[in-house]
C-alpha positions in Angstrom: 61.4 78.9 118.5 58.9 77.3 121.0 58.2 79.2 124.2 57.4 77.2 127.4 56.0 79.4 130.2 56.2 77.7 133.6 55.4 78.6 137.2 55.7 75.3 139.1 57.8 72.2 139.2 54.9 70.2 137.7 54.9 72.6 134.8 58.6 71.9 134.2 58.1 68.2 134.2 55.2 68.4 131.8 57.1 70.8 129.5 60.1 68.4 129.4 57.7 65.5 128.5 56.2 67.7 125.7 59.6 68.6 124.4 60.4 64.9 124.1 56.9 64.1 122.7 57.3 66.7 120.0 60.9 65.9 119.2 62.1 69.4 120.0 65.8 70.2 120.1 67.4 72.5 122.6 68.0 75.2 120.0 64.2 75.2 119.4 63.1 75.8 123.0 62.9 78.9 125.2 61.9 78.8 128.9 60.3 81.6 130.9 59.7 80.7 134.5 57.8 83.0 136.9 57.7 82.3 140.6 54.7 84.2 142.0 55.2 85.1 145.7 56.6 81.7 146.6 58.6 81.5 149.9 60.3 78.3 149.0 62.5 79.4 146.0 64.9 76.5 146.3 62.5 73.9 144.8 61.4 76.3 142.0 64.9 77.1 141.0 65.8 73.4 141.1 63.2 72.5 138.5 63.9 75.7 136.5 67.6 74.7 136.3 66.7 71.1 135.3 64.5 72.3 132.4 66.9 75.0 131.4 69.3 72.3 130.3 66.9 71.5 127.5 66.4 75.1 126.4 68.6 77.5 124.4 67.2 80.6 126.2 66.0 80.6 129.9 64.7 83.4 132.1 63.6 83.3 135.8 61.4 86.0 137.3 60.8 86.0 141.0 57.6 88.0 141.6 57.9 89.4 145.1 56.1 92.8 144.8 53.0 93.9 143.1 52.8 92.4 139.6 52.4 95.8 138.0 56.0 96.6 138.9 57.3 93.9 136.6 55.3 94.8 133.5 58.2 96.8 132.0 60.5 93.9 132.4 58.0 91.5 130.7 57.4 94.0 127.9 61.2 94.5 127.3 61.7 90.7 127.3 58.9 89.7 124.9 57.9 92.8 122.8 57.7 91.9 119.1 59.2 88.4 119.5 57.9 85.7 117.2 57.3 82.1 118.3 56.2 79.1 116.3 54.4 77.7 119.4 53.7 78.7 123.0 52.9 76.3 125.8 51.1 77.6 129.0 49.3 76.2 132.0 48.0 79.3 133.9 45.6 80.4 131.3 43.9 82.7 133.8 47.0 84.7 134.8 47.5 88.3 133.7 51.2 87.7 133.1 50.3 85.1 130.5 47.8 87.5 128.9 50.4 90.2 128.6 53.1 88.0 127.2 50.6 86.7 124.5 49.7 90.3 123.8 53.4 91.3 123.2 54.4 88.4 121.0 53.4 86.9 117.6 52.6 83.2 117.6 51.5 80.6 115.2 50.0 78.2 117.7 49.1 78.2 121.3 49.0 75.0 123.4 48.0 74.5 127.0 48.8 71.8 129.6 47.7 70.8 133.1 48.3 73.0 136.1 46.7 70.5 138.5 43.2 69.3 139.5 41.9 72.8 138.9 41.8 71.7 135.3 39.1 69.2 136.2 37.0 71.2 138.6 34.5 73.4 136.9 34.4 76.0 139.7 38.1 76.7 139.5 39.8 79.8 138.1 40.2 78.1 134.7 36.4 78.1 134.2 35.0 80.9 136.2 35.4 84.5 135.0 36.8 86.8 137.7 34.6 89.6 138.9 35.2 92.4 136.5 37.2 95.4 137.7 36.9 97.9 135.0 39.7 100.2 136.2 42.1 97.2 136.4 41.1 96.2 132.9 41.7 99.7 131.6 45.0 99.9 133.3 46.3 96.7 131.7 44.8 97.6 128.4 46.9 100.7 128.3 49.9 98.6 129.3 49.3 96.5 126.2 47.0 93.6 127.3 44.6 92.3 124.6 43.7 88.9 126.2 41.4 87.5 128.8 40.6 84.0 130.0 38.1 83.2 127.3 40.2 84.6 124.5 43.1 82.5 125.6 41.0 79.4 125.7 39.6 80.1 122.2 43.1 80.4 120.8 44.4 77.1 122.2 44.9 74.5 119.5 45.3 71.5 121.8 45.4 70.8 125.6 47.9 68.3 126.8 46.7 66.4 129.9 47.9 63.6 132.2 44.2 62.9 133.2 43.1 60.4 130.6 39.4 60.2 130.9 38.4 63.6 132.1 37.1 66.7 130.5 39.4 69.7 130.5 39.5 73.4 129.7 39.0 72.8 126.0 37.5 69.9 124.0 40.6 69.0 122.0 42.7 67.1 124.5 45.8 64.9 123.9 46.8 62.5 126.7 50.3 62.5 128.1 51.3 59.3 129.9 52.1 60.3 133.5 55.0 57.8 133.5 56.8 60.0 130.9 56.3 63.0 133.2 57.3 61.5 136.5 60.1 59.5 135.0 61.4 57.9 138.2 63.4 54.7 138.6 61.0 52.6 140.6 63.7 50.0 141.3 65.7 52.4 143.3 65.3 52.1 147.1 65.9 54.7 149.8 68.9 54.4 152.0 67.1 52.9 155.0 65.8 49.5 156.0 62.3 48.6 157.1 60.6 45.4 158.2 57.2 46.8 157.4 55.3 45.8 154.3 53.1 48.9 154.2 53.2 52.5 155.4 51.0 55.5 155.7 51.8 58.8 154.0 49.9 62.0 155.0 50.1 64.8 152.5 49.9 68.2 154.2 47.9 71.2 153.1 47.7 74.9 153.8 45.3 74.5 156.7 44.2 78.1 156.9 42.9 77.9 153.3 41.1 74.6 153.9 38.9 75.7 156.8 35.6 77.6 156.8 36.8 79.3 160.0 40.6 79.7 160.5 39.9 79.6 164.3 39.3 75.8 163.9 42.9 75.2 162.8 43.8 73.8 166.2 40.8 71.5 166.3 41.7 70.1 162.9 45.3 69.5 163.8 44.2 67.8 167.0 41.9 65.5 165.0 44.8 64.7 162.6 47.1 63.9 165.6 44.5 61.6 167.0 44.3 59.8 163.6 48.1 59.5 163.7 48.1 58.1 167.2 45.5 55.5 166.4 47.7 54.3 163.6 51.0 54.5 165.4 51.8 50.8 164.8 52.5 51.8 161.2 55.4 53.8 159.8 53.8 57.2 159.1 55.3 59.8 156.9 54.2 63.4 156.8 54.9 65.5 153.7 54.3 69.2 154.4 52.7 71.5 151.8 55.4 73.8 150.3 53.6 76.8 151.8 52.9 75.3 155.2 56.1 74.0 157.0 55.2 75.4 160.4 52.9 72.5 161.4 54.6 69.9 163.5 53.1 66.5 164.3 54.1 63.8 166.7 54.8 60.1 165.8 55.5 60.9 162.2 58.6 60.8 159.9 58.6 64.3 158.4 59.8 64.1 154.8 60.5 67.7 153.9 63.2 67.4 151.3 63.2 69.9 148.5 61.1 68.0 145.9 57.6 67.7 144.8 55.1 65.3 146.5 54.8 63.1 143.5 58.5 62.3 143.4 58.6 61.8 147.2 55.7 59.4 147.1 57.3 57.3 144.3 60.6 57.3 146.3 58.9 56.1 149.5 56.8 53.5 147.6 60.0 51.7 146.6 60.4 50.5 150.2 57.0 48.9 150.6 54.5 46.6 149.1 51.7 49.1 149.8 51.5 52.8 150.5 48.3 54.1 152.1 48.2 57.8 151.1 45.9 60.2 153.0 45.4 63.8 152.0 43.3 66.9 152.3 42.7 66.5 148.5 46.1 66.9 146.9 46.9 67.2 143.2 49.8 64.8 143.8 47.4 61.9 144.3 45.7 62.4 141.0 49.0 62.9 139.1 50.6 59.5 139.5 49.5 56.0 138.8 51.1 53.3 140.9 49.6 49.9 141.9 51.3 50.1 145.3 49.5 53.3 146.2 46.0 53.3 147.8 44.5 56.7 147.9 42.3 58.1 150.6 41.1 61.6 151.5 40.1 63.3 154.7 36.6 64.8 155.1 35.5 67.1 157.9 32.6 69.4 158.9 35.3 72.1 159.5 36.3 72.3 155.8 35.3 75.4 153.8 32.1 75.5 151.7 32.5 74.7 148.0 34.9 71.8 148.6 32.2 69.3 147.5 33.3 69.4 143.8 36.8 68.3 144.8 35.5 65.5 147.0 33.3 64.3 144.1 36.4 64.2 141.9 38.1 62.1 144.5 35.2 59.7 144.4 35.4 59.6 140.6 39.0 58.5 140.9 38.0 55.8 143.4 39.7 57.4 146.4 38.4 56.3 149.8 36.9 59.0 152.1 37.9 59.1 155.8 36.0 61.3 158.2 38.5 62.9 160.5 36.0 64.6 162.8 36.4 63.7 166.5 33.3 61.8 167.7 
């Protein structure tokens, strides 16, 4: 049996592609999906259900409380189980460490979680500040893993980022077109006379800013950008964890799907799609000749974001300074 541990829709899409790549049958696959304090359960359950169709056994865990209250459930689910292979993305998560501690496996594989895989300051590279009491607590609950031990045990990392370093050296490329398997000949049910459009990918603004008090200033700057470009059809795709922001002169595209799929769907109606973001994983994940990627920069952004902007430059994204002059 092969165990696929997922926590996001992207994980499900990558897992499905890996099942196909490795010619795995339904009877050979088991899915464990954990949703970690996510408000929008609908999209998570949608992709869980889609991947469940390819798995003989499926479990969904909605983590709403403190993680420690779910350890008994995880132990009961996995204790003494044997797997030929296990596939994980969140190599830093304690839930992954516990599951690996409870089971017996022959081989461990990892796959991309997002651009955090490419940024050396992310949680996949930096050891967390040690809390000895927490380590002792989880040790007595059965944990025998940490980030570095997981990475040492990984046989191969599957990545949709072709030319980039990743969390381990042994990397096998996965063609993004096999992950985001979307019919690009299908058009949306609306008509437009425009040859191009603008798409703005939202973010969790409070987490982006050095000072949360500047949220209003940043949103004002974004609205000015929108107003300057109001001759265009402008779409706004909110971040799944930030639906409260409302902007004028935009078409809000808030259907229950991931940004990658929505971008591909919108692109079917235009010859060119100009995508602006506050550095979004979705832009890195899909390759489409119609899409021209740009990213906003601002003096209001938090410190430490420079490594992400450098990655944008590496992918030939165009910077746009959103600061009000």
